[in-house]
N, C-alpha and C positions, 0 to 999 in steps of 0.2 A: 451397808452394802446397798448397791443400787441395782436397778433393773438392767443397767448396762453390763454389769458383771454377769448377771443371770443369762442375758442374751449371748454373751461371749461363750459361756460354758455350754449353753444349748447348741450354739453353732459348732463348737468343737465336737460335741457328741454326734451331731448330724453329719459332719464331715468324716468322722471316724467310721461311720457305717459305709462310707465310700472309700475307706482306706486313705483318706487325704487328711493332712494336718492343716489346721487353720493358718491362713497367711498372716493373721493378726498376732500370732503367738508362736513361740518355739516349743510350747508345752505340748506333750504328747498325751493322748488318752491312754490310760493304763487300766488294768483289771486286777482287782483284789477282793477276796471274800465274796465273790459272786456279783460284784458291781463294777461298772466303769467309773473312773474318776479322773480328775485333772488336778494336779498340785499347783497352787498359785503361791508364788513367793513375794509378789508385790501387787499393790492395788493398781487401778487403771491409770493413776497419775505417775506410776513408777516408784512409789514410796514403799518401803518395807512395812509390813503390818505391825501394829502396836498392840501388844497383849492387853493392856489395861483398857484401851479404847474398844477393842473387840468384846471384852467381857462386859463392859458397860452397855454396849449395843445389845448383846445377847440378853442381858437382864431385863431390858425394856421390851423386848420382843415377845409377842404372843402369836398363837396360831389359831385360826378358826378351822376346825376339822369337821368336815361334813361327812356323816355316816348314814348309809342307806340301810334300812331294815324293812322287813315285811311284818306287818302287824294287822291281825284280823283280816287277812286277804288283801290288804292295801299296802302300797309302797309308801313309806314315810322317810323323811330326812330329819336327822338330828344334827344340830350344830353345836359343837363343844368349843368353849374358850379355853385354850390350853396355854399356860405360860411356858416360855422356853425351858425353864428349869424342870418342868413336869412332862415334857414331850416324850422322853424315853419311857417313863412310867406309864403314860397313857398308851403308847404303842404296845408295851409289854402286856397290858391288860387284855388286849385282843389275843395275844399268844396264850395267855393263861385262861382264856374264856371267861374273864370277869365281864368284859364287854364283847358284844358280837355285832355283826353287820359287815358291810363292805365300805371301806374308806373311799369316798368319791372324790374328795378334793381337800387340799390343805393350803390355806391362804395365810400369809404372814401379814401382821399388822401391828401397829403401835397404839395402845389405848390413848395415850396423851395426844396423839395426832388427830383423834376423832373430833369432828366439828361440834 
């Protein structure tokens, strides 16, 4: 997935607030389970998605999750390295109060791409 797709989706949501549909796409912003979403059937090159390629991509992906906590009267940040396969488990730990704090940022990265 590229930043180009992310920008396209962000633009769609921005336009949705103005009740306008992006001129780049015929996709409409829809709402389900409390969230806005856009369904994509093809990549930016017009090709249908390949299940195996997407799963390979997801397996390589990690997230750096930055969490803010107050500790001894000071604000501190914790950065967690969360593999894609563990992301839901990580998020659920906040719901179950195993972890606490406020999620400040979630960045996607690929460990093998690091210099």
